[in-house]
MIGU-381671 format. One record per atom (N, C-alpha, C): x, y, z; residue in three letters. Coordinates in steps of 0.05 Angstrom, whole numbers, plus 5000, padded with zeros to 4 digits. Example, Ala and Ser with C-alpha at 12.3 -4.5 7.8 and 13.67 -1.06 7.14 Angstrom:
MIGU-381671
526448865156ALA;524649105156ALA;526449345156ALA;525749555142SER;527349795143SER;525850015157SER;
***
This chain:
MIGU-381671
763458765396MET;761658815419MET;762958695444MET;762858845466VAL;763858745491VAL;761958535502VAL;762958295509ARG;761258085518ARG;761158085549ARG;758758055560CYS;758558055589CYS;759557795600CYS;760757795624PRO;761757545636PRO;759557365645PRO;759957105642VAL;758056905652VAL;758956835681VAL;757056845700VAL;757656805728VAL;756356555738VAL;757756395752SER;756656145763SER;754256205781SER;752356035780VAL;749856075796VAL;750456115825VAL;752455975835ASN;753055975864ASN;755156175872ASN;756556295853ARG;758756465861ARG;757656735871ARG;758756835893PRO;757957105903PRO;758457315881PRO;756757515880LEU;757057725861LEU;758557965872LEU;759858105854ARG;761158365861ARG;759358585850ARG;758058735868ILE;755958915860ILE;756759205866ILE;756459375846ALA;756759665849ALA;753959795850ALA;753259895872LEU;750560025876LEU;750960325876LEU;749860465856LEU;750360745852LEU;747860905862LEU;748461135875SER;746361315884SER;747361595884SER;746161775867TYR;747362035865TYR;747062205890TYR;745062145907ARG;744862255934ARG;743362055950ARG;743962045976SER;742961825993SER;742261926021SER;740262106021LYS;739362216047LYS;738561996066LYS;739761986090PRO;739461756107PRO;736661716119PRO;735161926123HIS;732761906139HIS;730261976123HIS;727961896134SER;725361986124SER;724761896096SER;725261646090GLY;724661536064GLY;726661616043GLY;726261536018GLY;727961625996GLY;730161435990GLY;732061535974GLN;734161365963GLN;736061255983GLN;736661406004GLY;738561306024GLY;737461066039GLY;734861066045VAL;733660836059VAL;733760586041VAL;733160616016TYR;733260395997TYR;736060285995TYR;738060465992VAL;740860375989VAL;741760236014VAL;741060346037ARG;742060226062ARG;741059936065ARG;738459896062HIS;737259636067HIS;737859436046HIS;737759516020LEU;738459325999LEU;741359246000LEU;743159436005SER;746059356006SER;746559166030SER;745259216053ARG;745659036076ARG;744658756070ARG;742358726058GLU;741258466053GLU;742758316031GLU;743658466011LEU;745358335990LEU;747958236002LEU;749158396020ALA;751558306033ALA;751058066051ALA;748758066064ALA;748057836081ALA;747757586065ALA;747057606039ARG;746857376022ARG;749557286011ARG;751757416020GLY;754457326014GLY;755757485991GLY;754557695982HIS;755657845960HIS;757458075969HIS;759258155952HIS;760958385958HIS;759558635946HIS;758758815963VAL;757159055954VAL;758759305961VAL;759159465940GLU;760359735944GLU;758259945936GLU;757760125953VAL;755860345948VAL;757360585939VAL;757060675915LEU;758260925905LEU;756161145906LEU;756661345923SER;754561545928SER;755761825929SER;754162015921GLY;754762295926GLY;753562375952GLY;753962635960GLN;752862735984GLN;749862795981GLN;748262766002PRO;749062666028PRO;749562366027PRO;751562276041TYR;752361996040TYR;750361826057TYR;750061576049PRO;748161406064PRO;749461316090PRO;747761236109GLU;748661086132GLU;748360786126GLU;750660646126LEU;750560366118LEU;750960186143LEU;749759956142ASP;750159756163ASP;752659586157ASP;753359406175ASP;755659236170ASP;755259066145ASP;757359036130GLY;757258876106GLY;758059026081GLY;756359206071PRO;757059366047PRO;759259566053PRO;760559666032VAL;762659866035VAL;761860116020VAL;762360346033LEU;761660606021LEU;764160706006LEU;763760775980ARG;765760915964ARG;764661195958ARG;765861395969GLU;764861665966GLU;765461765938GLU;763461875924VAL;763862005898VAL;762962295902VAL;764662465913PRO;763762725922PRO;762962915900PRO;760663035904SER;759863265887SER;760863515900SER;759863745891LEU;760363995905LEU;758364045928LEU;756463865931ASP;754463875952ASP;753064155953ASP;751964225930LEU;750864495927LEU;748064525940LEU;746864305949TYR;744164305960TYR;744064205989TYR;746264236003ARG;746264146031ARG;744164296047ARG;743064156067ASP;740864266082ASP;741464536095ASP;743864566105ASP;744464806120ASP;745465036102ASP;745864986076ASP;746765196058ASP;746065126029ASP;743365126023PRO;742565045996PRO;743265255975PRO;743765165951PHE;744465335928PHE;746965505934PHE;748765385948ARG;751165535956ARG;753065575932ARG;754665785932THR;756665825912THR;759365725923THR;760565525911PRO;763065415922PRO;765465615918PRO;767465585934TRP;769865735931TRP;771365635906TRP;772865815893PRO;774365725869PRO;776165485874PRO;777265475898SER;779065255905SER;777664985906SER;774964985907GLU;773464735908GLU;773164615880GLU;773464765859ILE;773064675832ILE;775464505824ILE;774964235821ARG;777164045816ARG;777563985786ARG;775363995770ASP;775563925742ASP;773164035727ASP;772863965702TRP;770764065685TRP;767963975695TRP;767863745708THR;765263645717THR;764263835740THR;766063915757ASP;765264105778ASP;764364365766ASP;765864465746ALA;765064715733ALA;762364695720ALA;761764465708LEU;759164415696LEU;756964415717LEU;757564295740GLU;755564285761GLU;754764565771GLU;756764735775VAL;756265005784VAL;754765165762VAL;755565135738ALA;754365285716ALA;751365205713ALA;750864955715MET;748064865712MET;746364965735MET;747464965759MET;745965075782MET;745365365778MET;747365515770TRP;746965805765TRP;744965855743TRP;744665665725GLY;742665695703GLY;739965595711GLY;739565515736GLY;736965435746GLY;736365135742GLY;738364975733ALA;737964695728ALA;738764535753ALA;738064275753PHE;738964095775PHE;740963905763PHE;743563945769PRO;745663805755PRO;746463525766PRO;745663465790GLU;746863235804GLU;746562965789GLU;744162895778PRO;744062635764PRO;746062615741PRO;746462835726LEU;748362835704LEU;751262825714LEU;751963005732THR;754763015740THR;755562775756THR;753762665772PHE;754462415787PHE;754962195767PHE;753362175746SER;753661955728SER;756461965714SER;757362215708ILE;760062245696ILE;762162155716ILE;761962245741ARG;763962175762ARG;763861865767ARG;761461755768ALA;761261465773ALA;762461305751ALA;761961385726LEU;763161245703LEU;766261255705LEU;767261495712ARG;770061525715ARG;771161335737ARG;769761315759ALA;770661135781ALA;770560845772ALA;768560765758LEU;768360485748LEU;770460425728LEU;770960615710ARG;772960575689ARG;775760535701ARG;776260655724ALA;778860625738ALA;779160355751ALA;777060185751ARG;777159935765ARG;776159705746ARG;777459665724PRO;776459455705PRO;776559185718PRO;774359035714GLY;774258755723GLY;773458725752GLY;772958945767ASP;772358925795ASP;769458855801ASP;767658895782PHE;764758855788PHE;763458665767PHE;761558515776ASP;759958345759ASP;757458485749ASP;756458685764ILE;753958825757ILE;754059105769ILE;752959295755VAL;752559565764VAL;749559625767VAL;748759725790HIS;745959785795HIS;745760085800HIS;744560225782ASP;744160515784ASP;741460575797ASP;741460715819ASN;739060765834ASN;738061045827ASN;736161065809GLN;734561315803GLN;736261535791GLN;738661485782GLY;740261705771GLY;739661755742GLY;740161555725LEU;739461575697LEU;740861815683LEU;743361855690GLY;744962055677GLY;746261945652GLY;747062125634TYR;748262045609TYR;750761875613TYR;752161915635GLY;754561745640GLY;753961455641GLY;751561375649MET;750861095651MET;750860955624MET;750661105602LEU;750660975576LEU;753460865570LEU;755460945585GLY;758160845581GLY;758760595596GLY;757060515615VAL;757660285632VAL;757760025617VAL;755859955599PRO;756059705584PRO;758659685568PRO;759659915559GLY;762159915544GLY;764559835561GLY;764259825588LEU;766459735605LEU;766359435609LEU;764359295596GLY;764159005599GLY;762558925624GLY;761059115635VAL;759559055659VAL;756559115653VAL;754758915658PRO;751958975653PRO;750859165674PRO;748659295666LEU;747459515682LEU;744459455687LEU;743659485712VAL;740859485720VAL;740259755732VAL;737859855727THR;737160125736THR;734460125752THR;734460245775SER;731960275790SER;730760555785SER;728160555779ILE;726660795777ILE;724260765796ILE;724360895819HIS;722160865839HIS;719560985828HIS;719761205814HIS;717561305798HIS;718661515780HIS;717461565757PRO;718561765739PRO;718162045749PRO;720262205750ILE;720062475760ILE;718362655742ILE;717662555719SER;715762695702SER;713062745716SER;712362555734VAL;709862595749VAL;710162825768VAL;712362845782ASP;712863065800ASP;712763325785ASP;713963325761ARG;714063575745ARG;711263665738ARG;709463485729ARG;706763565722ARG;705263685745ARG;705463545768LEU;704063645792LEU;705163905802LEU;707863935800ASP;709164175810ASP;708464415792ASP;708164365766MET;707564585747MET;704664685749MET;702964505757ALA;700064565756ALA;699464815774ALA;698065005762GLY;697165235777GLY;699265455780GLY;701665415769ARG;703765625772ARG;703465825749ARG;704466065754GLY;704466275734GLY;706666225714GLY;706666395693LEU;708566355670LEU;711466375679LEU;712166565696VAL;714966595705VAL;715766355722VAL;714066275740GLU;714766035757GLU;714965785740GLU;713265755720ARG;713365525703ARG;715965515687ARG;716865745678PHE;719465755663PHE;721765675682PHE;721765775706SER;723865705725SER;723765405732SER;721465295737LYS;721165015743LYS;721964845719LYS;721364935695ALA;722064775671ALA;725064735670ALA;726564945677ARG;729464915677ARG;730364725698ARG;729164745722TRP;729964555744TRP;729464265736TRP;727164215723TYR;726463945715TYR;727663865688TYR;729564005678GLY;730763945653GLY;731963665652GLY;732863565675PHE;734163305676PHE;732263075670PHE;729663125672VAL;727662915667VAL;727862815638VAL;728262995619ARG;728562915591ARG;730862725588ARG;733162795601MET;735462615601MET;734762345612MET;733362335634GLN;732762075647GLN;731061905628GLN;729162025614GLY;727561875595GLY;729261755573GLY;731061925562ARG;732761825540ARG;734561595550ARG;735661625574VAL;737461415584VAL;735761155590VAL;733461195602ALA;731760955608ALA;731060795584ALA;730760925561ARG;730060785537ARG;732460625525ARG;734860705534ARG;737260585522ARG;738760385540ARG;738260395566VAL;739660215584VAL;738159955587VAL;739459765601GLY;738359495604GLY;735959485622GLY;735459265635PRO;732959225650PRO;732559445672PRO;730059515676LEU;729259705696LEU;727859565719LEU;728259665743ILE;726859575767ILE;725059795777ILE;722559735783THR;720959935797THR;719459795820THR;717959945835VAL;716959855861VAL;714059785862VAL;712559835841SER;709659785841SER;708659765812SER;706359635809ALA;705159625782ALA;704259905773ALA;703360075792SER;702660345785SER;705060505774SER;707260475788SER;709660615779SER;710660515752SER;710460245748LYS;711160125722LYS;709560245699LYS;706960275703ASN;705260385683ASN;706060675676ASN;706660825697ASP;707461105693ASP;710061125678ASP;711960955686ILE;714560955673ILE;714260895643ILE;712760685637CYS;712460595609CYS;711060815593CYS;709060945605LYS;707661155591LYS;709261405587LYS;710461515608ASP;711861765607ASP;714561745593ASP;715961525597PHE;718661485585PHE;718561315559PHE;716161225551ARG;715861075527ARG;717560815527ARG;717160655548ILE;718660415553ILE;716960175549ILE;718059965537ASN;716559715533ASN;716159585561ASN;713659495566HIS;712959375592HIS;714759145599HIS;715558985579GLN;717258755585GLN;719958825596GLN;720759065593LYS;723459155602LYS;723459225632LYS;721059265644VAL;720859365671VAL;719959145690VAL;721459105711HIS;720858885731HIS;719959015757HIS;717858915769VAL;716759025794VAL;717858865817VAL;719358995835ILE;720358885860ILE;719559075882ILE;717559015898PRO;716659205919PRO;718959255939PRO;718659475953LEU;720559545974LEU;719859396000LEU;721759406019GLY;721359266045GLY;721359466067GLY;721059366092VAL;721059526116VAL;722759376137VAL;724259526152ASP;725959406173ASP;724259376198ASP;723159136202THR;721459096225THR;722959066252THR;725659076250ARG;727159086275ARG;726759356289ARG;726359566272HIS;725959836283HIS;723059926282HIS;721659866260PHE;718959956257PHE;717059726266PHE;715959766290ARG;714259566302ARG;712659696324ARG;710459576332PRO;708859686354PRO;710559676380PRO;710159876397ARG;711759896421ARG;709859876445ARG;709659636457GLN;707859606480GLN;708759786503GLN;711359826505GLU;712359986527GLU;712060286522GLU;711060366499LEU;710860646492LEU;707960706486LEU;706460836504PRO;703660886499PRO;703261096477PRO;701161056462ARG;700461246441ARG;699761516453ARG;700561726441VAL;699961996451VAL;697262086440VAL;695262136458PRO;692662206449PRO;692662446430PRO;691262426408GLY;691062646389GLY;693462686371GLY;695562526374ARG;697962566358ARG;697562446330ARG;698162616309ILE;698062536281ILE;700862576270ILE;701862376255VAL;704562386244VAL;704462366214VAL;706062526201THR;706462496172THR;709462526166THR;710362406144VAL;713162406137VAL;713362526109VAL;715062736106THR;715462856080THR;718462896076THR;719762726060SER;722662746056SER;723362996041SER;721463106025SER;721863366011SER;719263506011SER;719263756019ASP;716763916021ASP;716064025994ASP;714863855977MET;713963945951MET;710963915949MET;709664055931PRO;706764025928PRO;705863735925PRO;707463575911LEU;706963295907LEU;706263145933LEU;707463225955LYS;707063085980LYS;704463145995LYS;703063345986GLY;700363405997GLY;700363516025GLY;702563626034LEU;702663726062LEU;700663956066LEU;700364126046ALA;698464346048ALA;695564246053ALA;694864026040THR;692163916044THR;691863816073THR;693963686083LEU;693863586110LEU;693663816130LEU;695164026126LEU;695064256144LEU;692264376145LEU;690964396122ARG;688264506121ARG;686264316135ARG;686764056132ALA;685063856145ALA;685363876176ALA;687763916185VAL;688263936214VAL;687064196224VAL;687164406209ALA;685964666217ALA;682964626221ALA;681664476203LYS;678764426206LYS;678264256230LYS;679864056234LEU;679563866256LEU;679763996283LEU;681664176286THR;682364286312THR;680564526320THR;678564576304THR;676664786312THR;675064706336THR;674764436340ASP;673064346362ASP;674164106377ASP;676764046373ARG;677963826388ARG;680963856389ARG;682163716408GLU;685063726412GLU;686363526393GLU;688363616379ALA;690063446362ALA;692663596356ALA;694763446351HIS;697363566345HIS;698663406322HIS;699563546302LEU;700863426279LEU;703963456282LEU;705363226279VAL;708263226277VAL;709063156249VAL;710463336236VAL;711463306209VAL;714363236210VAL;715062996200VAL;717862916198VAL;718963026172VAL;720463236173GLY;721563366150GLY;721963666155GLY;723363796137SER;723864076139SER;721864236123SER;720564436135PRO;718464586120PRO;719664786101PRO;718364826079SER;719065046060SER;717965306071SER;718765526059ASP;717765786066ASP;714765796062ASP;713865676040ARG;710965676033ARG;709465526055ARG;710565306065THR;709165156086THR;709065316112THR;711265446119ARG;711265606143ARG;709165836141ARG;708965956118GLN;706866166115GLN;704066046118GLN;703565806108LEU;700965686110LEU;700365616139LEU;702365526154VAL;701965466182VAL;701065716197VAL;702365936191THR;701666196203THR;698866286195THR;698166266170GLN;695566346160GLN;693366176173GLN;693865926178LEU;691765746189LEU;691765756220LEU;693565916232ALA;693765936261ALA;694365666274ALA;696265526262LEU;696965256272LEU;699665246286LEU;700765476293ALA;703465476304ALA;703765296328ALA;701565286345ASP;701765116369ASP;700564836364ASP;699864776340ARG;698564516333ARG;700364346315ARG;702664456306VAL;704364316287VAL;707264336296VAL;708664106296THR;711464096302THR;712963976278THR;715164096271PHE;716863986250PHE;719363856262PHE;720063626253ALA;722463486263ALA;723963366239ALA;726563426238SER;728163326215SER;730763206225SER;731963036209GLY;734462906216GLY;734362736241GLY;732162606246LEU;731862436270LEU;733562186267LEU;734962106288PRO;736261846288PRO;734261626284PRO;735161396273ASP;733261186266ASP;731561106289ASP;732761066313ALA;731160966336ALA;729061166344ALA;729761426344GLU;727861636351GLU;725661656331GLU;726361636305TYR;724361646284TYR;722361416287TYR;723361176292ALA;721660946294ALA;719760966319ALA;720861076341ARG;719161106365ARG;716961316359ARG;717661526345LEU;715761736339LEU;713361616323LEU;713961456302LEU;711861336286LEU;710061156303LEU;711361016322ALA;709760826339ALA;708260976361ALA;708761226365SER;707461376387SER;704861516378SER;704361516352ALA;702061666342ALA;699461506343ALA;697261646346GLU;694661516344GLU;693861476315GLU;694761656297VAL;694061646269VAL;696461736253VAL;696861606230ALA;698961686210ALA;697561766185ALA;698761946170VAL;697562036145VAL;699662056123VAL;698961946099VAL;700561996075VAL;698762136055VAL;698862406055PRO;696962566039PRO;697862626010PRO;699762476000SER;701062535975SER;699062545951SER;699662715932LEU;698162725907LEU;699062495888LEU;701362385894TYR;702362165878TYR;704662035894TYR;704761765893GLU;707061615903GLU;707561375885GLU;710061335879GLY;710761095864GLY;710760845881GLY;711160885908PHE;710960665927PHE;710160775954PHE;711960915967SER;711661045994SER;712660856016SER;715260876021LEU;716460746044LEU;715260836070LEU;714761096074PRO;713461176099PRO;710861036105PRO;709260986084ALA;706760846088ALA;707160576100ALA;709160426090VAL;709660166100VAL;710960176128VAL;712560386133GLU;713660426160GLU;711460476180GLU;709460646173HIS;707160686191HIS;705760426196HIS;705260276175MET;703760026178MET;705259826196MET;707959806192ALA;709559626209ALA;709559716238ALA;709159976243SER;709060076270SER;706360026284SER;704459916268GLY;701859876279GLY;700260126283GLY;700960336268THR;699660596270THR;697460606248THR;694960656256PRO;692760676237PRO;693360886216PRO;692860826191LEU;693860986169LEU;691561096152LEU;691761356145ILE;690061476125ILE;691861546101ILE;691061476077ALA;692761526054ALA;691061626031ALA;692261776013SER;690861865989SER;690361635969SER;688161655956ARG;687661455934ARG;689061555909ARG;691661525909ALA;693361645888ALA;695761475883ALA;696561455858GLY;698961305851GLY;698861025861GLY;701060935873ALA;701160655883ALA;700060615911ALA;699160825924LEU;698360805952LEU;696060595956LEU;693960585940PRO;692060375944PRO;693260095940PRO;695060065922GLU;696359815917GLU;698059735941GLU;699459925953VAL;701259865975VAL;699659806001VAL;697559966006THR;696159946032THR;693959736032THR;692859676008GLY;690659486007GLY;688359566025GLY;687359376041ASP;685159446059ASP;686059526087ASP;688659596089ALA;689859666115ALA;690059966120ALA;688560126105ALA;688560416109ALA;685860526100ALA;685160756111LEU;682960916101LEU;683961076078LEU;682661056055LEU;683461206031LEU;681661446026LEU;682861666020VAL;681361916015VAL;682262035988VAL;680562195975PRO;681362315950PRO;683762505954PRO;685762495936PRO;688062675939PRO;687262965937PRO;688363135955GLY;687863415954GLY;685263505966GLY;683763335978ASP;681163395990ASP;681363426020ASP;681663676029ALA;681963726058ALA;679563646074ALA;677163686063GLU;674663616077GLU;674563316083GLU;675063156062GLU;674962866066GLU;677162776085GLU;679562896083LEU;681662816101LEU;681062886130LEU;679863126134SER;679163196161SER;677063006173SER;675162926156ALA;673062736165ALA;674362466172ALA;676262376156ALA;677662126162ALA;679262136188ALA;680562366192LEU;682062396217LEU;680162386241LEU;677862516238ARG;675962506260ARG;674962226265ARG;674462076244THR;673461796247THR;675461626262THR;678061656256LEU;680061486269LEU;680561586298LEU;680761846302LEU;681361946328LEU;679161886348LEU;676661866337ASP;674361816355ASP;673561516356ASP;674961346341GLY;674161066339GLY;676360876346GLY;676560796371ALA;678660616380ALA;678360346366ALA;675960246361ALA;675559986348ALA;676559996319ALA;675960216305VAL;676860246278VAL;679860256277VAL;681160406295ARG;684060416296ARG;685260136300ARG;684159986319ALA;685259716325ALA;684959536301ALA;682759556286ASP;682359386263ASP;684359446241ASP;684759706235LEU;686659786215LEU;689559706223LEU;690159736248ALA;692859666257ALA;693359366253ALA;691459206260ALA;691758916256ALA;692058836227ALA;690458966210ARG;690658916181ARG;693458996170ARG;694359226180ALA;696959326171ALA;699259146178ALA;699259046203LEU;701458876212LEU;701458616197LEU;699058506190GLU;698958256175GLU;699958306146GLU;699258536135ARG;700058596107ARG;703158626106ARG;704258756125VAL;707158796126VAL;708558516129VAL;707458356146ARG;708758096151ARG;708857926126ARG;706757936110THR;706457756087THR;707657876061THR;707958136059ARG;708658256033ARG;711258416033ARG;712058536055PHE;714258736053PHE;716558656072PHE;718658546060ALA;720958466076ALA;723458506059ALA;725558636071TRP;727958696056TRP;729458446046TRP;729558226062PRO;730857986051PRO;729557886025PRO;726957906023ALA;725557825998ALA;726258015975ALA;726458275981VAL;727258475961VAL;730058405950VAL;731858335968ALA;734658275960ALA;734658015943ALA;733157825951ALA;733157565936ALA;732057615908ALA;729957765905ALA;728857825879ALA;730757985862ALA;732158175874THR;734058345860THR;736458175851THR;737357995868GLU;739557825860GLU;738757645837GLU;736357545837ALA;735457375815ALA;735557525788ALA;734757785789LEU;734857935764LEU;737757995756LEU;739458055776TYR;742358085770TYR;743357845754TYR;742857605765ARG;744057365752ARG;742857325724ARG;740357385721LYS;739157355694LYS;740457545675LYS;740957795683VAL;742157995666VAL;745057915659VAL;746557815679ILE;749357745675ILE;749657515656ILE;747857315658ASN;748257065644ASN;746657035618ASN;745057235612VAL;743657235586VAL;744757455569VAL;746157385548GLU;747557575532GLU;745857805521GLU;743457765511PRO;741957985499PRO;741158195520PRO;741158125546ALA;740358325566ALA;742658495574ALA;745158435565CYS;747558585574CYS;747758855561CYS;
***
């Protein structure tokens, strides 16, 4: 058996942080990778981020090592067919074949490429941290003599259930192929070392759906960058502005419910919804059906400073998701001092506490009523904003996330059975 190295308590660690895709904006894996890598580097560690496209935007300290895929799902050309000259090896061919078959190949093919990259650098790392990939290639990491820690922000099995609900037989068959990687993730999660997740709600879902022992899963909440996300005294709130953030326009995110709520709201009052994210065809059709073309604006790919200012300019923020394992956007809204309405779903009640109005998921009537309450109630907005800022100050900070993550790294490295 390969024995894991014992590392001095005080010695800086050499960390490989893996992310199969790292979209820089609007929540998601790229935000987690950026802030965790920065804070780990600030603690004196050597951090290398191995990522596929889209690559993360990193701050000073960590180093980006590109592990290029064929980038088949780029925003400007999704499901593209690559030129024959782009196929470099059998992994590329597998990636194309899986996409043509209706599957989502990136978690698997990235794990193969990442294992190959790690194998080429024996002895360079003390720990490998896989962020949400859970591809079969990760099963080979301990064999390199390097312990492995894996983050699962929430099990994609929940997304699959919600996405399948209400679909016809043909659509369900197509979606089943797309979500085929979830079975792989469950199998890998049961075999790899310690898991990190972001909330007690997400931990329960992971243990239930992936059949994982509760003792194997460690809860480390996410943080928020209060240098950017903060109230802006110099920036007045825009009357009637509602903001929501959707990193991916899937039914899980509840955008359709929010659009219906805004349609009800705007029958007798002025309001405007800004959606941070790119709309799907289905969402565009719904906007047209609800006659909201002049009441809804979509914005995607915003630079960090512009994104933060937008969140701080709203009178009300909404997280209408049917499920969230944590929700970074919710914490970003709270840090911006923007009064928040959130669904009573997944980890959202756990994350927001008493600092948000909670409504039933998928209920447009209740959401519309909550919007009206906040838009018409300056005192209620001020109270929620104050509660939110205090909750962020005491609970959500990236330096604390990095410290807790480092403590788990050292435990895994120095305790033989966890390797």
